[in-house]
C-alpha positions as CSV (number, residue, x, y, z in Angstrom):
1,M,99.3,-54.0,232.2
2,S,99.7,-50.3,232.3
3,F,97.0,-47.6,233.0
4,R,96.4,-45.0,230.4
5,I,94.5,-41.9,229.5
6,E,92.1,-41.9,226.6
7,N,90.3,-38.8,225.3
8,K,88.1,-38.8,222.2
9,I,87.2,-36.0,219.8
10,L,84.5,-36.2,217.1
11,V,85.7,-35.0,213.7
12,N,83.1,-34.1,211.1
13,K,83.2,-32.3,207.8
14,D,82.9,-28.9,209.6
15,N,86.1,-29.4,211.7
16,F,88.1,-31.7,209.4
17,Y,90.2,-28.7,208.1
18,E,91.1,-27.7,211.7
19,F,92.1,-31.2,212.5
20,N,94.6,-31.4,209.6
21,K,95.9,-28.0,210.5
22,F,96.4,-29.1,214.1
23,L,98.5,-32.1,212.9
24,K,100.7,-29.9,210.8
25,E,101.2,-27.2,213.4
26,N,102.2,-29.8,216.0
27,S,104.6,-31.8,213.7
28,A,102.6,-35.0,214.0
29,K,104.5,-38.0,212.9
30,T,102.8,-40.9,211.1
31,L,103.5,-44.1,213.1
32,F,102.1,-46.8,210.8
33,P,100.4,-46.9,207.4
34,K,96.6,-46.6,207.4
35,R,94.8,-50.0,207.9
36,K,91.4,-51.5,208.3
37,I,90.5,-52.8,211.7
38,K,87.7,-55.2,212.4
39,S,86.6,-56.2,215.9
40,L,84.0,-58.7,217.1
41,Y,82.6,-57.7,220.5
42,F,81.2,-60.0,223.1
43,D,78.5,-59.5,225.8
44,N,76.3,-61.7,228.0
45,S,72.7,-62.4,227.3
46,N,71.5,-59.4,229.3
47,Y,73.9,-57.0,227.5
48,Q,75.4,-56.1,230.9
49,M,78.7,-54.8,229.4
50,F,76.6,-52.4,227.3
51,D,74.5,-51.3,230.3
52,D,77.5,-50.9,232.5
53,S,79.2,-48.7,229.8
54,E,76.1,-46.6,229.4
55,E,75.7,-46.1,233.2
56,G,79.5,-45.6,233.8
57,C,79.6,-48.4,236.3
58,L,83.0,-49.4,237.7
59,P,84.6,-51.8,237.3
60,R,83.5,-52.6,233.7
61,K,84.9,-54.4,230.7
62,K,84.8,-54.6,226.9
63,I,85.8,-57.9,225.4
64,R,86.6,-58.1,221.7
65,V,88.6,-60.1,219.1
66,R,90.4,-57.7,216.8
67,H,92.1,-58.3,213.5
68,Y,93.5,-56.3,210.5
69,P,92.0,-57.7,207.3
70,G,94.3,-57.5,204.2
71,T,97.4,-56.7,206.2
72,S,97.8,-59.4,208.8
73,D,96.3,-62.8,209.9
74,V,96.9,-61.9,213.5
75,L,93.9,-62.2,215.8
76,N,94.0,-60.6,219.3
77,L,91.7,-61.2,222.2
78,E,91.6,-57.8,223.9
79,I,90.0,-57.0,227.2
80,K,89.6,-53.3,228.1
81,V,89.0,-52.6,231.8
82,S,87.7,-49.4,233.4
83,S,88.2,-49.4,237.1
84,V,88.5,-46.9,240.0
85,E,92.3,-46.9,239.5
86,G,92.0,-46.1,235.8
87,K,91.8,-47.7,232.3
88,F,94.0,-50.5,231.0
89,K,93.9,-53.1,228.2
90,T,95.3,-56.6,227.9
91,S,95.9,-58.4,224.6
92,H,96.6,-62.0,223.8
93,K,97.2,-63.6,220.4
94,L,94.6,-66.1,219.2
95,N,94.9,-68.9,216.7
96,K,92.1,-69.3,214.1
97,E,90.7,-72.4,215.7
98,K,90.3,-70.7,219.1
99,F,88.6,-67.7,217.4
100,I,86.2,-70.0,215.5
101,L,85.4,-71.6,218.8
102,Y,84.7,-68.2,220.5
103,Q,82.5,-67.2,217.5
104,K,80.4,-70.4,217.9
105,K,80.3,-71.0,221.6
106,G,81.4,-67.7,223.3
107,L,83.7,-67.3,226.2
108,L,83.6,-67.2,230.0
109,D,84.4,-64.0,231.8
110,N,84.9,-63.8,235.6
111,L,82.7,-60.6,235.9
112,Y,80.1,-61.1,233.2
113,G,79.8,-64.9,233.0
114,W,79.1,-66.5,229.6
115,C,79.6,-64.0,226.8
116,K,78.7,-64.5,223.2
117,P,79.5,-62.5,220.0
118,V,77.0,-59.6,219.6
119,I,78.4,-57.1,217.1
120,W,81.2,-56.3,214.6
121,T,82.8,-52.9,214.1
122,E,84.9,-52.0,211.1
123,Y,86.8,-48.8,210.2
124,L,90.0,-47.4,208.7
125,R,92.6,-46.1,211.2
126,N,95.5,-43.6,210.8
127,Y,98.2,-43.5,213.5
128,Y,100.1,-40.4,214.6
129,Q,102.4,-39.3,217.4
130,I,102.6,-35.8,218.9
131,E,105.2,-35.6,221.7
132,D,104.1,-38.2,224.3
133,Y,100.6,-38.6,222.8
134,R,99.6,-41.4,220.5
135,I,96.7,-40.3,218.3
136,T,94.5,-42.5,216.2
137,Y,92.1,-41.2,213.6
138,D,89.2,-43.6,212.7
139,T,87.1,-43.0,209.5
140,N,84.4,-45.0,207.7
141,I,83.1,-46.5,210.9
142,Q,80.6,-49.2,210.2
143,Y,78.6,-51.6,212.4
144,L,77.7,-55.2,211.3
145,N,75.6,-57.9,213.0
146,V,77.2,-61.2,213.9
147,S,76.4,-62.5,210.4
148,E,78.5,-59.5,209.1
149,V,75.5,-57.7,207.6
150,L,75.8,-53.9,207.7
151,I,73.3,-52.4,210.2
152,G,74.7,-48.8,210.6
153,K,77.4,-46.2,209.8
154,E,78.8,-43.2,211.7
155,S,78.5,-39.8,210.0
156,S,81.5,-38.5,211.9
157,S,85.0,-39.8,212.4
158,V,86.7,-40.1,215.8
159,L,90.1,-39.0,217.0
160,E,91.5,-40.8,220.1
161,I,94.3,-39.3,222.1
162,K,96.1,-41.9,224.2
163,A,98.8,-41.4,226.8
164,S,100.2,-43.0,229.9
165,A,98.4,-42.4,233.1
166,N,101.2,-40.2,234.5
167,T,101.0,-37.7,231.6
168,D,100.5,-34.1,232.5
169,L,96.8,-33.4,232.0
170,D,97.3,-29.6,231.8
171,K,99.4,-30.2,228.7
172,L,96.8,-32.5,227.3
173,D,94.1,-29.8,227.8
174,Y,96.4,-27.2,226.2
175,L,97.1,-29.3,223.1
176,F,93.5,-30.5,222.8
177,P,91.2,-27.7,224.3
178,N,87.5,-28.4,224.8
179,S,88.0,-31.7,223.1
180,K,86.7,-34.4,225.4
181,T,83.6,-36.3,224.3
182,R,82.1,-39.6,225.1
183,F,82.2,-42.0,222.1
184,S,82.1,-45.8,222.1
185,K,82.0,-47.8,218.9
186,F,80.7,-50.7,221.0
187,S,77.9,-48.8,222.6
188,N,76.9,-47.1,219.3
189,A,76.9,-50.4,217.5
190,I,74.6,-52.0,220.1
191,R,72.2,-49.1,219.8
192,F,72.0,-49.7,216.0
193,L,71.5,-53.4,216.7
194,R,68.6,-52.8,219.2
């Protein structure tokens, strides 16, 4: 477990050109080929993870099972934690049988109790590296209910800048000025669901 910084920038048709120009000017390297990501999020019956995220409560979590359709059969149970000390994520591989069990029955969390599947997110992701910053660019963001029926789409794309917690924040602000925004696929998906 390692703490990290995560900043997000919304990219729409008006600033897409500037985004591509920024990548070229900063010699961004492509880390991996573009791929589809699909995640199943969990929450308890009171949607407490959603409420905690909206209110900015600490500590809070997001629990999801992530996979990469068409490129890999790997399933990962990921738990993202926001705490007073910072943000971190843990990831554990799942076999299909365990995933099917979680889909049907849910799972038990020490903070939120019994959590069941509530929403799917699906999008295309590009991966870049600029200096010590890992950048992901998500497009075609869609939200599906637990039966995998489309319930909403984002009009914008999102850029996420990720770095270790000891990264110089002044440098981050210099490379990405006035960029920070709050954006959560999980929260947006739950809003569409409700």
